[in-house]
C-alpha positions, 0 to 999 in steps of 0.5 A: 499500500503506497499510502497505508491506512492500516497498521499491523500490531503484533504483541509478542514475547520470546518468539524470535523464530516465529517472527523471523518467518512471519514478518516478511509475509506481513502486508502493512507497516508493522508495530511489534510490541515486545512483552519483555522478552528474554531472547533476541525477539526485539533485534529480529523484528527490527531486522525485518523492518518493523517498528519495535516498542519494548516494554519493561514488563509483560503487559499481556494482551494490553500490549496491543493497546500500546501498538494501537496508540503508536499507530498513525493510521485510522485502522489497525490489524492485529496479528500474532507472531505465528499468523500473517494477513493474505496479500490484499486483505488489509487494503480491502479491509480499509475500504470496507471500514470506509464504507461502513462507519458503524463497524469497529471490528472486521473478523477475518476468515482464519486458515490454519496450517499448511493445508489451510483448514478452516478454523472452527471459530470462522465456521461458527461465525459464518452460521450468523446466529445474530443475523446480518444487519444491513449496515454491517458488511457481514454477519454480526458477531460478539466475539473474535480471535484477537490475532484475526481482526482489523479494528477502527482505531479510535473506537478501539481506544475509546473503549479502552482496548484490551483489559490489563486485568485479563492479561491473556486468555479470553480477553477478547470477550470483554472488548467485544461487549464493550464495543457493542455496548457503545453501539459499534458493530462487529462483523465477520467478513470471510473475504478477508483472510489471515493465515495461522501456523500455530507455533511449535513452541508450547505456551505454558499449557499448565494453568491455561484453563485456570486463566480462562476460567478466571477471565470468564468469571471476571468478564461476567462480574464486570458486565453480566447479571449476577446469576450468570456469574453464579452459574459460570462459577458453579460450572467451573467447579468440576475440574481442579483448573476450574476450581483454581480459576474460580478462586483466582476470580473471587480474589479480584472481585472486590477490587473491580466492583467500581468497574462493574457496568451492566450491558445494555438490554439489546447486547445482553439479549444478543449474548444470550442468543450466543449462549447455546452449545457450540456457539462462539462468544469469544470467552474461549480464548486463544494464545498466551504470552 
């Protein structure tokens, strides 16, 4: 793009080998926000031509906020260190956002691995359980994978971006709810494609479910009716990781009481529509750093 209108932001930590493979494939100016890596990640990113912002600590998903604030373009695409946007996707995303001023998030079709299999999340979005409003460029959604969206930068920043409290693990859900509560639209647009080649480097599998449960419960506490929180907590007690996640969440509830803000009725109704079996709400979470 001669005059780029999209900046790609990648939050990463200790992933130099992945970045060396994926950065040359990115299709827009790239800002890499480094979460206090202990390897040569910043050097690799600079060598590939990316702008690098080095954080003194691991900010988790909130590192993406730093990248978005540093971007000078009206739109920001997020990618992970093991994913990249297909050629032409980001230019097309900018044109779609220009034409749909109520839309704040475009979720792309995610193709996984060398075979390009469709990610199950993309398949679920395509079923359009929330319908396809006329002022959106595709089916309405209330969840997404952070590594596969293009956002309207100002809308993203106005609602606070990704929560520092949630770090990683289902952090997308709260952001999606806050955008919808602010009357922004979120849409699945399958003509936009991102490639995801999951890293061979394990991301601390022990405790992942614990963090996801914690964040699901904290999101419910912050935005949902209290009975929803209670049911989610009870459902999580069946496993050791779930019980640990409940304990972690309960410890944080008092500190977050002032940030509790119920969703508008129409957004709460949409969330309930997505609560059926197999429906993707964004609470599942992917990726950890």
